[in-house]
N, C-alpha and C positions, 0 to 999 in steps of 0.2 A: 504493500500500500504506500502511495506517495505521501510523504509527510505534509501536514498543513503548513502553508507559508504564512507567517504572522508578521505584520508590520505594527510597530509601536509608535504612537503619536502622542507625546506629552511633553510639556515644556520643562518638567522636572527630571533632570538627568539621573538623579538617584532612584527615582521611581522606575524609570525606563530600565535602568540597570538591574533592579530587583525583578522586574517582569521578564527580562531577557534570561536571567539565570533560571527562573522558574520554567519558562517555556522550553528552553533548550535542554532541560533535564528530562523532558518527555520524549520517548522514541517516535511518537506519531506527529510531532510538530517541531518547527524551528523558526527562529527570528530571521527575517530576510532584510530588515532595515529598521532604522530609528529616525523619527522626525521630531523636531522641537516646535514646529508650528504647522498650521493647516496647509499652507502652500507647499511646504516640503513633503507633507503627507501625500498630497495629490500627486506630486512628481514621482515619489517613490512607489506609489500604488501603480503608476503606469510603467515604471521601469522594472519593478520586481515581480509584477503580476501576483501580488499577495492574494491569498485566499480570504484572510480575515485581517481587519484593521482594528486595533484597540485604540479608539480615538477619544482624547480628552475633549470635553465640551468647551472649556474655557482655556484658550491659549492666546498669547500676544500675537499681534499681526492678524493673519487669517485664522479665525477661530475654527473649532471643530465642526460647528454647524454648517458653516460655509463650505468647508472642505467636504463634508458628507454630501451636501447638495451637489457639489461639482462632480464627485466620484459617481454618485448615483445617476447623474444625468448624462454620463458618458457611456454610450453604447459599447465601447471597447472594454469597459470595466464592469460589464454586467455581472460577471461572476464574483466580484469583490463584495464581501459581507462586512458590515461595519458594526462594531459593538461600542457604544458610547460609554465612556467612563465619567462618572459624576460623583460629587461628594454627597449629594442628597438624592434619595430615590424620588421624592416628591419635588419635582423641578419642572417648571414650565418649558424649559429648553428641551427636556426629554421628549415631549410630545412634538415639538417642532422638529427634532431630530428624526423621529419616526416618520413624520410627514415627508421629511427630506430624503428618506430612504434607508435609515439605519435599521438593522435587524433587531435591535433591542438595546438594553443598557445594563450596566453593572456598577454597583457602588464601589468606590475606591477602597472601602474597608472590608471588602469581600474576602473570604478565606481562599487560600491558594487553590483548593480543589474546585471552588466555585468559579474561579477565573479560568481554570483549565477546561472545566465543563462548558463554560460560556463559549470558548473558542470552538470546541467540538460541535456544540449545538448550532452555532452560527454557520460553521463550515458545511454543515449538513443541510442548510437552508431552512432551519427551524427558527422560530421567534423566541428571543430571550426576554420574555415578559413575565414578571412575577404576578401572582393573583392580585396583590395590592395595587400594582401599576395598572393592570387591565381593568379592574372593577372600580377603582377610585380615581387615580390620576388622569388617565386618558378620558374617562367620562366627564370629569370635572372641567378639563380645559376645552374639550370639544364642545361642551355645552355652552361655552361662552360666545359661540357664533351662532348663526342661523341655519347652519347646514343640516341640522337634524329636524328642522321645521320646514322642509321643502325649499331650502335655499339653493344657490348655484351648484354646490357640491352634490346635492341630492339629484338634481336634474342631470348633472354630468354622468352619474353612475346608473341612472334609471334604466337605460337601454341595456347596459351590461348585466345589471341585476336580473332583468327580464329573461336573459339567456340562461340563467341558472335553473337547474331542475329543483324540484321541491326538496329533495334530499340534500342537494348541495347548499341550498339556503339554510336548511336546518343545521347542517354541519358548520356553516359559516357563523351562525349565531352562537353556537357552542364554542367555536374557536375564539370569538370575540369575548366570550365569558371567561376566558383564561383556562379552558379545559385542554388537556393533552389528548393526543390521538387515542391513547389507551382508555382514558376516562370517557371520551366520546363513544368509543367502540362499546364499552360496557353499558353506557346509557342507551344506545341505539340497538344493542344486541347484534352487532356485526363485528367483523374482524378489524384489527388496527390497520391492516393493509387496505381494506375497503375504505376506511376513513381517510387514509393517506391519499387514495385515488381521488376521492371526492374533493379533498383539500387542493390537490394539484390541479384538478379541472377548474375549480373555482378561481384559483390563482391565474390560470391561463385566460379564462373568460373575462376576469376583471382587470387584467394587466398588472397584477401585483408581483413585485420582485420576490417576495417571500411571505412567510406567515405573519410577520409583523405588519406588513402592509395590508393584509386582509383585515386585521383588527381595526386599523385606522379607517379603511374603506367602509367597514360595517357600521362604524359610528358616523362618519361623514355623510354617508348615503341616507342615513335615517333608518336603516334596516334594524339597527339596535339602538334603543333609546337610552341616553345617559341616565344612570340611576346611582346616586350617591347615598350610600348607606350610613 
């Protein structure tokens, strides 16, 4: 199996060094570059063809959000997955990052195993979204605009949503609720492989890069209504 190519983007050299040691200690991944700002991260993403970028949100110069938007908008970098690094899980910038194309986010205080798992999850095309983020943070911030009440985003997705089968819509709602494939499979009494097939088809029909984008689309389109508990 080809090792996962990881790019580190953070303005703190000490933190990058710690991440490098951790990542390079694993047989299934290795660091292919380090960037101190967003512009350098974009350049290295193109030159190294990294699989996963660990991207700090706040960096001097070009920040992580701008860099994420640039990478996600480049067709040549369609295979690059971005995991945002943030100090606080409840952060408005996190939602902006997901909208910009990030696959998810991770707190800087995460345990080493959580970081390594995040890299593997992102590389596999899955969404790195905790239940707290999915059910609270995303709903809260998406509720601040009019997209869930028939606004421009809802109109933009209406035709694509109409192309989904009933089961695909059902699966999409559960994905947006923060459920894993295994949990959805148990709930719908089908196999995880069947769920994965429905998720992949929904992604293709909605033009979503990965599972994280499905969650954002589900809220922005109005398919799932924000509910803050």
